[in-house]
N, C-alpha and C positions, 0 to 999 in steps of 0.2 A: 267331385274328385277327392276332396279332403273330408272324408266322412268319419274317420276314426281318430282318436287321440294320437295314435302312432303315426298315421299319415300326416297329421298336423305337425307333429314333432319332427318328422323327417323333412317336411317342407321348411321348417324353421332351420334345420341343418343346412339346407340349400341357401337360405337367406344369409346365414352366418358365413358360409363359404364365399358367397358372392361379395360380401363386404371387403374381402381381401382382393377381389378382382377389379374393383372400381378404378384403380389407378391405370389399368390397362386400356380403358375406353373401348371395350370389346364391341365389335359389330356382331350381327347375327351369325355371319359366316365364321368369325373368330370364335364365338361361343360354341358353335357346333364342333369345332376342332378341339376346344378345351373339354367339352363333354365327352368326346370320343376318347381322349387321353384318360379322363377319369374312369370311364366305362372299362377301357382295356385294363387299367391298373386294378380297379376294384374286382373285376371278374377274372383276374389272373390270366388275361389273354396275352398273346405275343405283343410286346411293346414295339412301336414303330420307330422310336428313337431312344437313345440312351439318356437317362436322366443325369447321369454323371457328366455327359458331354454338354447337354443343353440346359441343365439346371442353372449353371452360372450365367447363362445368357438372359435369364429371367430378370435379373436386377437391371441390366442394361436396357432391356426392352421396356421395363416399367418406368425408368427414368426418361427415356426418349418419348414414350407416349404421354407421360404426365406433363412433360415440357410442351408437347404439341397441344394437349388439352388446355393447358394454362394460357398459351398464346391465343388460341381460339376464344377462350373465355374473356381474355383481356380485351380483344378486339370487339367482341359482342357487347361487353360491358361499356366500352367507350361509346359505341353507337347508341346504346340504351340511355346512358347518362346525358348525351348530347340531345337526344330527343326529349327526355324528361325536362331538361333545363330550358328547352325551347317552348314548352307548353305554356299557354296563357296563364299568367298568375304565378308561375314558378319562380322561385328565388334561389340562386346558388350562393351558398355561404362561402367564406374564405376557406373553410375546412374541406369544401367539396360537397358538403351536404346540400341536397336539393329539397326545398320545402315548398309546399303549396298550401296557402291558407284557404280553407274551404268556407268558413264563416268567421268574419272578423268580429272581434269582441267589441263590446260597447262600454262606455264609462271610462273611469280613470284607470291608468295603468297601475299594476301592483308595485308596491315598494319592495326593496330588496329583503325586507324582513317579513313580508306577507307570504302566506301559503296559497298556492294556486293548484287547480286541477287542470291537467292537460290531457287531451286524447290524441293518440297517434296510431298509425297503422303502417307498419313496415313490411314491404313485400320484396321478394327477389325478382330478378329479371323475368322469370317465367310466370310471375303472378302469385306464386305461393307465399303465404304469410309467414314471416319469421318471428314477428312480435306485434302485438296489438293490445293497446289498453282497452279498446272497445270490446274485444272478444273475451276478456277475462271476467 
C-alpha cells in the first residue's frame, strides 16, 4: 500500500490529523462518519451539516468524551493497581508506588554516600514499556 514517498507522506498526514482526534475516543463507526465528513469537504461534495452550526459542539463533545475516557481509565487503573499490589512479593509504598524485588541483593546495604546501580522496568497497564534501565 505505501510504496512511494508521496504515499508515505500522505499516510503521515493521516497520523498527524489523528493525533487531534484522540480525545474523542472514536469507535470504528464514529471514525467512518468522520471520514465521510472529511471526504465530502475535501472533494467539495454537498455537506450534510453546517460547520457553523455543529462546529461549536465539537468542544463540548471532546470534553464529554475525554471525561468518560478518564473515568474508564481511572477505574481500570484502580483494578490493575490492586491486582499488582496483591501479587506475591509486591510491596506498596506510601507514595502508591508498587515494587517487586526480583533478586534480593547480598552483602551490606549501601551508605548514603555510596553510588549504586539499580535496574528497573516500568510498564503501562497494557504492558507497553514506558521506561527501562535494562533496555537502554
